[in-house]
N, C-alpha and C positions, 0 to 999 in steps of 0.2 A: 504494500500500500504506500504510494508516494504521497507526500503532503500531509494532510491533517490526520487521516486515520479515523477510526470509528469512535468518536468522542460524543459527549453530550453537547449538542450544538446549542442547547438552551443557554449555556454559559458562554458561548462563543458567537452570539448573534452579531456582535460588532465586527467580528473578523469575516463574516460572510458578506460578500459584496452585494448580494441581493437582499439584504435585510434593511428595514427602515432605520434601525439603530446606526448602521454604517452610513447610509445615504444622507440622513438628516441630522445626525449628531456628530459622529467622529469626523467624517470626511470634510464637511464645510469648515469646522473649527481648525482641523489640521492644515487645510489648504490656506486658510487665512493667516495662520501663524507662520507657515512656511513662506508665503509670499511677502509678508512684512519683515521677515528676518533678513539681515544683510547676508549676501551670498556666501561669505566665508564661514558663517555659522549654520548654514542650512543642513550640512551633514549631521551636526549635533541634533537638530530638530528632527530629522528623519530617523536617526538612530534611536533617540529617546521616544519619539512618537510610536515607532514600531514596537519597542519593548513595552510601552504602555498598552498598546493594543493586545499584545500577547498576554500581558498580565491580567487582562480582563477575562481571559479564558482559563489558563492554567499556569499559575506562577512557577511551579516546580520545573516546567519545561522551559520557561524563560531562563531560569538559572542554568539549565543544561546548554541552551543555545548561546547564552552569554559566555559560559565557561569555554565552549568550543570556539567561540570567536576569539577569545584570549589565546587559546592554544594555537589556532591557525595563524593568528597574527605573529606569534613568536616563531612558528615554523618558517614563515616567510622571512622574518628578520634573520633567522639562523642561516638560511640559504644565501641571503644577501652578503653575509660575511665572507662567503667563499665564491663570490661572483666577480670580484675585482680581477683576480688572476685566473688565467685559463690553463694553468699548469695541470698536469695529470693528477697531482695530489688534491688540488682544490676542486677539480671536477668530481673526483671520487667522493669527497666530503659533501659536496652539494647533492650528489646522487644519493648518498646515504640519508641525508635529511629529507629528500623527496620520498624515498622508500618509507621512512618512518612516518612522515606526515600522511601519505596516501594510505598506509596500512591503518593508521589510527582512525581516519575518517571512514574507510571501508568497513573495518571491524565494528565500529559503532553502528553504522547503517545495517550491516548484516545481523548484528545482535538483535536490534529492534524488529527487523523484518521476520527473522526466523522465530523469535519469541511470539510475535503476533500470529504467525502461521500456525504455531503449535497451540496457542491459546488465544482465541478471539477476544477474550476479555483483557488481554494485554495491549495497552493503548500506545500508539506511536506519538512521539512529540509533534507539535505543530510544525509542518513544513520541513521535516527532517530531510527527506529525499532531495528536495530542491536546494536546500541549504548545503547539503553535502556536495552536490554536483557543482554548485557555484564555488565552494571552497576548493574542490579538486581542480577546477579549471584555473583558478587564480594561482594555486601552488605550482601546477604544471607549467603555466605560462611564465612564472617567475623563474622556475628551473631552466626553462628554455631561453631565458633572457629576452622574452618577447614583451614583457612589461616590467616596469620598475616596481620595486617593493613599495607598498603604501606606507609612508612614514607615520601617518596619523592613525592611532587606534580608533578614534571616533569615526573618521572617514571610512576606514575598513569595516567597522561595524555597520555603518549606514549601507554599505554595499551588500554585505551578507544578510542582514536582517530586514532589508527593505520590505515593508508590509505589502506593497503592491504585487510582489512576486512570490511570496513565501508559501501560499497555499497550493497553487497549481502553475507556477511559473508566470511568464516565460523565463527561461534560464538566460539571464543577461550576463555577458562576459564582463570582466572587470574593466577592460579598456573602454567599453561603451558606458558602463555605469559611471566611470570617472568623469566622462564628459558632462554628465548631468549633475553630479554632486559638486564638482569643482567649478565647472565652467557654464553650466546650463543657465539660460536666461528665460525668465518667465515673460511671455508676451501675450497680448490679447488674442492674437491670431492663433497661437499654439493652444491657449486655453479654450478657445472656441472649437478647434479641431479635436482636442482631447475630450471635451464635453460631448461632442457628437459621437465619438467612439464609445464613450460610456453609455450613452442612450441606446445605441445600436446593440451593444453587448448585453445590456439589461433586457432589451426587448427580445433578443435571441434566447436568452436564458429563461425569462419568466413567461413570455407569450408563446414560445415555440417548444423549448426543451421541457419545461415543467408540464405543459399540457400533454405532450407526447409521453411523458413519464407515466401519466395516468393509464394510458393504453397498456404499457408494459406491466404496470402493477396489476391491472385487470387480468392479464394473461397469467401472471404468476399466482394470483389469487384463485383463478379457475383451476389451475394445475395443468402442466404441459400435456399430461396424458389424456386430458379431457377436452382439448381445444380441437377445432376442425383444422384441416390442412390450409384452407385459405386464410384463417386467422393466424396460423403459425407464420405464414409468409408475411402477412400484414405486420405482425409483431416484430419480426426480424428487421424489416425495412424501417418501421417506426423507431425501434431502438437505435438503429444506425443513425437516423436523423437526430434523435434525442441526444445521443452522445456528442455528435458534431456540434449542434447549436449550444449545448451546455458548455463544452470546453472552449469552443471558438468564442462564445459570448463572454466567458470569463476572461479570456486572453484580451479581447477588445477593451473590456473595462480596465484591466491592469495596464495595458499600453496607453489607454486614454488618460488615466490618472497620471501616469508617468510623463506623458506629453504636457499635461497641464503644469507639471512641476519643472519642466525644462529638460527632461531626459530625451535622448534620441529615440525615435520610433523604431521598434523592432517588430518584424512580422512573424507570427507564429502559425498562421494558416493562410493558404492561398488556393481556395476553391478545390480541395482535394478530390471531390466526387466527380470532377470533370476530367480526371486523369485517364490515361489509356493503358496503364499497367500498374502493378502493385508497387514497383520501385518508384514510379513517379508519384503515386499516391502518398507514399511516406516521405517523399521530398517536400510535400506540400502540407503534411499533417504534423502538428507539433514540431515545427521546423527547428526550433532551438534545441530540442532534445535530440533530434536526428543529427544535427550538425555537431552536437557535443559528442555523441558516440562516434561519428566519423573522425573528428579531430583528435580525440583522446583514447580511442580504442581501435577502430578499424585501420586507420593509417599507420599508427605505431606498430600494429601487428604485421604490417606489410601491405595492407590494402589488396589491390588486384595486381600488384607488380611482380609477384614471385611465383607465378604459375597457377594453373587451375586448382590443384589440390589445396594449396594454401589459401587461395581466394575463397574456396568453399568453406574451409575451416574458419576463416575470419568472419564470413557471413553468419555461420552457425554460432560463433562466439558472441558476436554483437547482438544477435537477436535472442540468444539465450539469456544474456545479461539484461536486455530490454524487457523481456518477460518477467524476470525476477525483480527488476526495478519496480514494475507495476504492482507486484504482490508476491508474497511468499508461497501462496497456494499453487498447487500443481497445474491448475488450468491456465494460469498466466504463462507459465514456462512452456506448456504445450502450445499455447497461442503464439508465443515468440518463435518456437521452432517451426510451426506450421507456416508462418510468414517467411522464415528463412528458406524453407523448401520451395515456396513459390518464387522467391527472388532468385534462387539458384536455377530454377527452371527457366526463368526469364533470361538469365545470363547465358544459359546454354542454347538459346535460340528462340525461345518463345517471344521475347520482346521484339525481335526482328519481324516475326510473323505479325504481331499485333500492330506494329507501325504501318504495315502495308494494308491493314483492314480497319478503317476508322470505326465503323459501326460495331464490329465484333470486339474491338479493343475496349470501347466504352461499356458494352454489355458485359464483358468479362469482369471489369472492375466493379460494376454495379451489382454483380452476383457474388463474386468471390469475397469482396470485403465484408458485406453483411454476414456471410457464412462464418468468417473468422471472428466477427464480433460476438457471435453466439458462444463461441468457446471462451471469449473474454468475459462475457456477461454472466455465465452460469457456472458457479463454483463446482458443482457435483458432476462427475463424469457420467453417472447414471442418468441424471437429468439432461445432460447434453445429448446423450444417446436417445432419450425419449423425445426431445425436441426435434432432432434431425429425423427421427422416425415419423413425426407428425408432419414435417415438411414434405416428406416423400411417403405418403400414406400406404404405398404398396408394400412397405415393410410390415404393416399390420400391427403396429404397436399402439395400443390405446384405442378408445372409442370416443368420438366426439359426443359429448353430452347434449349439446345443442347445435345442430347443423346450421342453424340460422345465426350463430354467434358472430360470424364475419359481417353479415349485413348490419347487425345492430351496432357493432363497434365502428364500422366504416361510416355509418350515418352520423355518428358523434364526432369522429376525428378526421373526416375527409377534408374539411376546410384547413385544418392545421397541417395535415400531410401535404396538401396542395401548396400551401404557403412555404412549407419546408423545401419542397422540390423546387419551387420558383426561386427561392433565395440561394439555391445551390448552382444556379446558372450564372457563369461568369459575366455574361452580357448585362445582367441586372446590376451588378456591382460597378461595372464600367459606366453604365448610365448614371448611377448614383455619384460616382466621382466627378462626372462632368457637370452635374446639376446640384451638388450638395449646398451651394451658396444661394440657390433659388429660394425665395421667400416661402413658396408653397412647400418645398421640401423641409424647410426649417419648421414650419407649422406642423407638418406631419410628424416630425421627430418629437416636437413638444407633446403632441397628442399621444404618441407611443410611450413617452416617459410616464405621463400621468396614468395611462391605462395600465402600465406595468406596476406602478405604485399601488393602484387600486387592487390589482391582482395579489400583490404581496400582502397588502393589509387584510385581505379576505381569505388567506390560505395559511396553513401551517408552514413553518420554516422548512425550506427544501434546499439544503446546501448543494454546492456544485458537485456533479458526479465525480469529476476527477480528483476531488478532495478525498475520495475513498480509495484511490489507487496509488 
C-alpha cells in the first residue's frame, strides 16, 4: 500500500483533498500565509504547515517522518564530504554511504509493507511510499553529483514533507522542487491556472470517480458469483474509469496547488486510455512513478542495452518491484508480473504489429488494461477467478441472481460512464486548453466546483483510491 494506508480517515479529513475541512479551512489559510511570507522563509512555512497537517491525523507518524528527514539529511551531508575529490578512495566512501542510506530507506518501507500484508490491522505511516521514493531519488542524485546537497535542513524538509504530494504523489524530483521552494514566484496568472486545475481535479474525483465507485460497490455487495456477464463487463470498465479519474483528479489538485505556490508544473497523466499499446499506456499513466523506476532501477540494471535476456530480466524486475510498491499482497505482485509479460510480448514484436493497425491497437489497450485492473482491484485469487468466470460465462461459474441487473445499473450510471468516456478523448482536453480563458468556460468551472462541494457535503468521506495502495 503506497501512501496513506488503511487508516481512520475521520481523523485525517484535513489531509484528504476532497474534504470540506481541507478546501475551506486548511488550504485558504495556508495559501494566504505562504503568499504573505517573504520568499526566503516560504520553505519554513511549507515544512511547518505540512507537519501541522500530518499532526492533525497521526502525531506518532509525524515523528517517524521527521526522524527520517533528519536521517536522510545527514546521509546527504555525509556523501557531500566525499564528493570534492574523485579519487578511488573517496568514490568508495561515497558509494558506501549511498548503500547505507538506500538500505535504511528500503528496509523501513519493506518492514511496513510486509507487516501490513501479514496483518491488515497494521497501519502504514502517512505517505511513506512516496516519501521514501523522493528520499531515494535525492540521495541517488547526490551520489551521482547531479544535484548539490541541500545545505538547509528546513528547505530539505519542505521538499520531502510537502503536503501536496505526500498522499499519492506526484513524485517530484529535488531539482524541480528546489525551483519552487527557493526561486518560485507567486503570480496571479499561475494562481488562476492552478485554481482551474484544482477545480478540474475535484470534479474528476467527486463527480466522476466517486459516482462510479458506487457501481463497483454495488457489484461487490451483490457478490461476483451472482452478477450477470454483462454487469461483470460493465463493472470492469466502470472500475477502470473510476481508478483513472480518482488518481488523475488527485494529481491535478496536487499540481494545481503547487502551481499556485510557484512550483513548476509536472504532468502525471497524459490521456493514457488513448494509447495503442501497454508500454505507451504506462508512459502516460502515473508518469512520475514510471520515470522514477526507469531512472533509478531499469537503466542502472542495464536497460535494453545488454541483450535480450537481460532486457527481459530488467523488465520483470521493474514490474515486480512496481507491484510490490503498490501493496504487499500477492495480487499486486501478480498484477506487476502480468504487465511485464505483456510488455515483453510487445518488445518481441507485438508492438510493431499494433503500430500498423490503429483500430486493433486501441481495442487491444481498451480490453487488456481493464482485465489487468481486475487483478489489481480484487485481493483474493479465488474471487479473481470467479470474476473472470463471470466475464466469460461459458466457464459456468456462478449463476446470475438477477439477469436484469445490467439494465438496472446501466440506467443509473450511463450518464456518468458516458461522461467518463468523453473526458478520456484527447481532443476534448485540447479544446479545453484552447478555450480555458473563455468566460463561459470559467463559469462552467465555477459551477462544477460548487456542484462538487454540494456532493461532498451530502456524502460520507471517500478518500482517494490511490491512498490505499
